[in-house]
N, C-alpha and C positions, 0 to 999 in steps of 0.2 A: 192424840195427843191435839187437845185444844193450845189454840195461840198464845191467850192467856198461861198456862203453865208451860208451852217453848218460851217465852217472853223471859216467864220467871226463873225457869232453871237457869236459861243463857248468863241473863245480866244480875240475878240475884241466889247463885248456888249457895248460899250459906242456910237461906230458906228451903233445907230439903225435907224438910220435916213432912213424912205422906201426909198426918191431917192436917198439919198446916197448909200444905200446900190445897186439898180438897176444899179448908171452909175460903183461904183466899179464891180460887175458882167461883164461886158461886156466888162473890161480892164487888168483884173485880170487873172496871171497865178498860177497856183500851182509846186512849183518847190520843188526836192527834192535835197537836198547839201551832198555828205557822208562827213565823218569826213573828217576834217585836209584840207577841201579846202577853198580856199579865197575868201571871197563874196568881199570885201574891199580889195586896197591896195593903198601905198602911192604914189601919180605919177595920179592916175588912175581916168580917170572922171567916174561920177557915171552915171551911163544908168535907174537904175530902184531904186524901193523903197522896200528892202523885209521887209515885216511884219511875226513875225515869229511866227507858230502856234505847230513847234514840233521841241525840242532839245535844245541846249546852246552854242551861239556866243559868244568869248570871244574879245573884242574891246583893243586895245593897239597900242602906237607907240614907232618906231624903227628907231634907229638910223645909221649912213653908217657905222658902225664895227657890225652891227647885235644885239645891245644890246637892251632890250625891256622895255616897262613901262607901265605896264596896269592900263589902266582905269576904264573898267567896264563888266558887263556881261549883255549879251542879253538874256531873261527870254521870252518864250512864254508868247504873249498879248504883247510883247512888241518890239518897231522899234529903230532904231538908229539915235539918234537926226542929228548927222554929217552927217548922207546919207540927212535929209532933207536939211541941210544946203548948201552942195555941190549940191544936183539939184536943188534947187533953185536959187543957183548963177551958177551954171555951171560951178564951180570951179571942183577941183581937190582934190580928198582926200589927207588929211595931215594924215591918220590913217590907221592901217590893222583889219579887220573882219577875224575870222578864228572859225569856225565849230569845237567845241569840242566834237560834236558827230552828228551820223547820223540826219541830220534840214531836216523840211519843213516848207517853205514860200509862205506867197502871194506875189507874184512881182506885183506891178506895174511901169506903166514908167512914168519917170520923168516930161516931157508933162505934166502929170496930177494935179502936186501941186499946182501951180498956181491957175488955175483955182477952181480947188476943195478949196483951203482957202478961196477963194472967196466968193464959190456958197454955201459951207455947213459949218454950223457951228462945227458940230459933231466933223469935221475934223481937224478945225481951231481950237479946243478946246484942243485936243486930240496931234497935233502938238505941242502946248504951254506947256501943261500937260509934252510931252517928256522933251523939253526944258529943262523944270523946273525938273525934277528927274534926267538930265543925267548932269544937268550942280553940280546939288548938288555932284551928284557922284565923279567929277571932282572937286573941290571944298576938297571933303576927302581926294583925293588923295595928293592934293596938301599940304594940311594940315598935310599929314603925312609926307611925303618928309620935309616939314618944320621944323615942332615940334616934331614929336615922334624919337627918335632910333630906329636900325637898328634890336635890337630884338622885340621891342612894332611890329615895320613894318611887321616883320616876323608872328610874332602870330596872327596880322591883315589878313592877308594873307591865311593861315591856315582856320582861320573862315571865310573869305569867300567863299574855294576852296570849303571847306566841306557842306556846304550850299548850292552854285551851282550844285554841282556834288550829293548830294543828299546821300552821302558815307565818311563813318569817315575814309576810306582807300585811299589816293590819290598816283594815279600813276605819279609821278615827278620826273627829277634826282634833284640832289644840282643845277646842272649847267642850270638847267630849272628854277628854283626858281630865281638864280641866276639873270639871264637875264630881267626875271621881275619885279624885286627889282632894279637892276641897281647895283650891287656889284658882288662881287669877289665872286668865290664857296668855297674859304678856307673860307670867314666869314660865309658864310651861312653853311656850313657843322660843323665848328665850333658852330653855335647857334642852329642848330638842336641835335647836340651831346650835349649840355647842357640842351635842354630840354627833352630830351631822361634821360639824368642822375634823370631830378627832376620829372621823371612821365607821362610827358605830353602827349611824343609822341612814338612810337617803331617804330625804322629805320628798312627796309628791304632793299632788291635788286632793286631799281626805285621803290619804294614805302615809302610810312611814314601811321602808324595807328596813327591816333588821340586820343588820350583817353582823355586829360582833358586838355582845354586850360581856363579854368576860372582865 
């Protein structure tokens, strides 16, 4: 069995149609993406669809001043729904996707998108499920901005990052968090200090030890 087939079987078991697997193997490339690399950028045309098999990818919006708005993470076994949309309609990306770890992806050309949607039900249903999952993630982000106080948003941000990175020690500056939550560093510093005083976290140099966020 080829490495492409092994990775597809291991991380995307729902794509188990024999004919689809054969078609996928013919065009898929295994790519290693170093940490810090931008996989998609704002204003960029999508040329390939990345399916993540190793590492962690952060998807976010960014304004002209460099302020970030975190949308969601992509974990192994997942893909970015926005890359599906942009590739299907040949539109430019409105988001950024950055590798937080050294990543490995199965990359397929965008030209495969339309015929696969028509010819392979497993791919069709996988794309629909990806749309649904990501839509729910974006709704949570919108709800957080619209209905939650900044301290609640910060707590949820810390929970998500602990889960995503698999570590209670987060390597992040106050300014990084402020960018992602679209607020000021002073506000984040004040809220983090309050959490530390309440025994929820312990602050270090460019890192945060998360102790209890219940």
